[in-house]
C-alpha positions in Angstrom: 100.5 34.3 144.5 101.6 30.9 145.8 102.5 29.8 142.3 104.5 32.9 141.7 106.4 32.4 145.0 107.0 28.8 144.2 108.4 29.7 140.8 110.7 32.4 142.2 111.9 29.9 144.9 112.7 27.3 142.3 114.7 29.8 140.2 116.6 30.9 143.3 117.6 27.3 144.1 118.7 26.6 140.5 120.7 29.8 140.5 122.5 28.9 143.7 123.6 25.5 142.4 127.3 25.0 141.4 128.0 25.2 137.8 130.9 23.3 136.4 131.8 23.9 132.8 131.7 20.9 130.5 135.1 19.9 129.1 135.7 20.9 125.5 135.5 18.0 123.1 137.6 17.7 120.1 135.8 17.1 116.8 137.4 14.7 114.5 136.1 13.4 111.1 135.1 10.1 112.8 133.2 11.9 115.6 131.6 14.3 113.1 130.2 11.4 111.0 128.6 9.8 114.1 126.8 13.0 115.1 124.4 15.5 113.7 126.2 18.6 112.6 124.3 21.8 112.8 126.5 24.0 110.6 126.5 27.8 110.7 124.3 28.3 113.7 126.0 29.4 117.0 125.3 26.6 119.5 126.9 26.7 122.9 126.8 22.9 123.2 128.9 22.5 120.1 132.4 22.7 121.3 134.2 23.3 118.0 133.5 24.2 114.4 133.5 21.1 112.2 136.4 21.3 109.8 135.6 21.2 106.1 137.4 17.8 105.8 134.8 16.3 108.2 131.9 17.8 106.2 133.4 16.4 103.0 133.7 12.9 104.4 130.2 13.0 105.9 128.5 14.5 102.9 130.0 12.1 100.3 127.4 9.7 98.8 124.1 9.8 97.0 121.2 11.9 98.3 117.6 11.8 97.3 115.3 14.9 97.5 112.5 14.6 100.1 110.4 16.8 97.8 110.9 14.8 94.6 112.0 11.2 94.8 113.1 11.3 91.1 115.7 14.0 91.9 119.0 13.2 93.5 122.6 14.5 93.9 125.7 12.5 94.3 128.7 14.2 96.0 132.1 12.6 96.0 134.9 13.3 98.5 137.2 14.3 95.6 134.9 17.2 94.7 132.4 16.1 92.1 128.7 16.9 92.3 126.3 15.1 90.0 122.7 16.1 89.4 120.4 13.2 88.4 116.8 13.0 87.5 115.0 9.8 86.7 113.3 10.9 83.5 116.1 9.9 81.1 117.8 13.3 81.0 121.6 13.3 81.0 123.3 13.6 84.4 125.4 16.7 84.9 128.6 16.7 86.9 130.3 19.8 88.3 133.1 20.6 90.7 132.2 21.5 94.3 134.0 22.4 97.6 133.2 23.3 101.2 134.0 26.8 102.2 133.2 29.2 105.1 131.2 32.4 104.8 134.3 34.6 104.6 135.6 32.7 101.6 132.2 32.7 100.0 131.8 36.5 100.4 135.2 37.0 98.8 134.2 34.8 95.8 130.8 36.3 95.4 130.6 39.8 96.9 127.1 40.5 95.7 125.5 37.7 97.8 124.9 37.8 101.6 126.9 35.2 103.6 127.2 34.5 107.3 130.9 34.5 108.1 130.8 31.5 110.5 128.5 29.4 108.3 129.6 26.6 106.1 128.8 26.6 102.4 129.0 24.3 99.4 130.2 26.1 96.3 129.1 24.4 93.1 130.7 25.6 89.8 128.2 24.8 87.2 128.7 25.5 83.5 126.5 28.7 83.5 127.3 30.1 87.0 128.6 29.3 90.5 126.0 28.4 93.1 126.3 28.6 96.9 124.3 26.5 99.4 124.5 27.2 103.1 124.5 24.0 105.1 121.8 23.8 107.7 122.3 20.3 109.2 123.8 17.0 108.2 124.0 13.5 109.7 124.5 10.0 108.4 120.9 10.0 106.9 119.9 13.6 106.3 121.2 16.7 104.5 119.7 20.1 104.8 120.9 23.2 102.9 119.7 26.5 101.6 120.2 28.0 98.2 121.8 31.4 98.7 120.4 33.0 95.6 116.7 32.5 96.8 116.9 31.2 100.3 115.0 28.1 99.3 115.5 24.9 101.4 116.8 21.7 99.8 116.4 18.6 102.0 117.7 15.2 101.2 117.9 11.7 102.7 120.8 9.3 102.0 119.9 6.9 99.2 119.6 3.3 100.3 
């Protein structure tokens, strides 16, 4: 009973405290590249949606799969995606872009997209693929293939 009373008292004290809203921060490409970006998930501590230009600048570079060190992707800021595998097979390059869920749904009505999420659209020779971004920072890239929901995780190549 004493523990319950102590817990209720503590909650009452916290509830009575003054709450001052944190000032809204502006997200710029430079600020976005310095922080982890959790894309597509509502997060009250994230003051603004990261613009596609910031994602493009942050994602550019070579990424190595955490599941298979022989597999990598290289994304350029000008919209080229190159798949590579260290077994002597030919690298394949495709156009890519960053879009939101509304644009993705318009482009591919048969797939399920979250309107506020951010997606990579990759136009391969045989089809167009969509990857929902989960999180990205200077060293890590996490995305989910829309067709199957499988997670693809990468670290930046050294």
